[in-house]
C-alpha positions as a Python dict, from the first residue, in 0.01 Angstrom:
ca = {
    (1, 'V'): (0, 0, 0),
    (2, 'E'): (-104, -158, 327),
    (3, 'Q'): (96, -65, 633),
    (4, 'V'): (84, -313, 916),
    (5, 'V'): (188, -220, 1268),
    (6, 'R'): (283, -523, 1472),
    (7, 'P'): (194, -566, 1841),
    (8, 'T'): (555, -472, 1919),
    (9, 'G'): (496, -133, 1760),
    (10, 'L'): (734, -212, 1474),
    (11, 'I'): (626, -130, 1122),
    (12, 'D'): (663, -393, 850),
    (13, 'P'): (985, -328, 657),
    (14, 'E'): (988, -187, 306),
    (15, 'L'): (1039, -460, 47),
    (16, 'E'): (1216, -398, -281),
    (17, 'V'): (1286, -656, -553),
    (18, 'R'): (1572, -590, -793),
    (19, 'P'): (1707, -780, -1094),
    (20, 'A'): (1968, -1047, -1024),
    (21, 'S'): (2180, -915, -1311),
    (22, 'T'): (2274, -602, -1113),
    (23, 'Q'): (2238, -737, -759),
    (24, 'V'): (2601, -698, -651),
    (25, 'D'): (2635, -341, -779),
    (26, 'D'): (2297, -251, -626),
    (27, 'L'): (2405, -410, -299),
    (28, 'L'): (2731, -215, -287),
    (29, 'Q'): (2543, 111, -342),
    (30, 'E'): (2285, 25, -73),
    (31, 'I'): (2559, -73, 171),
    (32, 'H'): (2731, 264, 131),
    (33, 'T'): (2400, 446, 183),
    (34, 'T'): (2309, 239, 490),
    (35, 'V'): (2652, 253, 653),
    (36, 'A'): (2663, 631, 606),
    (37, 'T'): (2366, 655, 846),
    (38, 'G'): (2548, 445, 1107),
    (39, 'D'): (2337, 133, 1051),
    (40, 'R'): (2445, -223, 974),
    (41, 'V'): (2361, -466, 693),
    (42, 'L'): (2286, -839, 674),
    (43, 'V'): (2333, -1015, 339),
    (44, 'T'): (2217, -1371, 277),
    (45, 'T'): (2366, -1590, 5),
    (46, 'L'): (2296, -1943, -119),
    (47, 'T'): (2636, -2103, -63),
    (48, 'K'): (2941, -2080, 162),
    (49, 'R'): (3156, -2007, -140),
    (50, 'M'): (2931, -1721, -246),
    (51, 'A'): (2943, -1579, 108),
    (52, 'E'): (3323, -1591, 109),
    (53, 'D'): (3359, -1452, -245),
    (54, 'L'): (3112, -1170, -181),
    (55, 'T'): (3290, -1084, 144),
    (56, 'E'): (3620, -1061, -42),
    (57, 'Y'): (3464, -846, -318),
    (58, 'L'): (3301, -607, -71),
    (59, 'S'): (3622, -582, 129),
    (60, 'E'): (3814, -493, -188),
    (61, 'H'): (3562, -210, -234),
    (62, 'G'): (3624, -61, 109),
    (63, 'V'): (3342, -226, 302),
    (64, 'K'): (3409, -348, 657),
    (65, 'V'): (3263, -696, 620),
    (66, 'R'): (3276, -1046, 768),
    (67, 'Y'): (3107, -1374, 676),
    (68, 'L'): (2932, -1638, 881),
    (69, 'H'): (2858, -2000, 788),
    (70, 'S'): (2867, -2353, 929),
    (71, 'D'): (3246, -2386, 903),
    (72, 'I'): (3283, -2121, 1175),
    (73, 'D'): (3271, -2259, 1529),
    (74, 'T'): (3011, -2148, 1782),
    (75, 'V'): (3242, -1927, 1988),
    (76, 'E'): (3363, -1739, 1681),
    (77, 'R'): (3003, -1701, 1558),
    (78, 'V'): (2909, -1531, 1884),
    (79, 'E'): (3215, -1304, 1856),
    (80, 'I'): (3130, -1211, 1497),
    (81, 'I'): (2773, -1118, 1586),
    (82, 'R'): (2895, -921, 1889),
    (83, 'D'): (3148, -733, 1675),
    (84, 'L'): (2877, -644, 1421),
    (85, 'R'): (2658, -503, 1698),
    (86, 'L'): (2953, -307, 1841),
    (87, 'G'): (3034, -155, 1502),
    (88, 'E'): (3368, -331, 1451),
    (89, 'F'): (3241, -398, 1099),
    (90, 'D'): (2927, -296, 909),
    (91, 'V'): (2816, -589, 692),
    (92, 'L'): (2760, -954, 779),
    (93, 'V'): (2735, -1197, 486),
    (94, 'G'): (2607, -1547, 548),
    (95, 'I'): (2379, -1836, 471),
    (96, 'N'): (2046, -1872, 648),
    (97, 'L'): (2106, -1564, 864),
    (98, 'L'): (1733, -1513, 882),
    (99, 'R'): (1686, -1857, 1040),
    (100, 'E'): (1917, -1766, 1328),
    (101, 'G'): (1651, -1558, 1504),
    (102, 'L'): (1882, -1259, 1527),
    (103, 'D'): (1752, -953, 1709),
    (104, 'M'): (1968, -664, 1596),
    (105, 'P'): (1817, -316, 1602),
    (106, 'E'): (2144, -188, 1450),
    (107, 'V'): (2055, -358, 1121),
    (108, 'S'): (1837, -153, 889),
    (109, 'L'): (1903, -337, 562),
    (110, 'V'): (1865, -707, 491),
    (111, 'A'): (1964, -811, 138),
    (112, 'I'): (1869, -1155, 10),
    (113, 'L'): (2076, -1241, -297),
    (114, 'D'): (1933, -1479, -555),
    (115, 'A'): (1603, -1485, -366),
    (116, 'D'): (1436, -1648, -665),
    (117, 'K'): (1656, -1959, -637),
    (118, 'E'): (1632, -2248, -395),
    (119, 'G'): (1902, -2282, -137),
}
């Protein structure tokens, strides 16, 4: 295993690939583990509907979660990201979150659902 230290001093993150058939259950378990350490989680999905449905599912399982997608206006987007950083909730589910250029040291887990599909 090659470990690369970037010029910023940050170490490349650990990458783990899991089967799509158990991705939601795996995600829920990883969220509980991550949140227990006081860290936050980003989850990317392929569609708005999937982001909303996953948010509802996670909420029903006791996770403090919000979603973010193009139907949410700019002001509310900024508020949602601020609230995540402040710990108002622990998990942000969205589409293309990794394209946003987010710099959030509070986040220690990024989960990409259906990473093998185009979207």
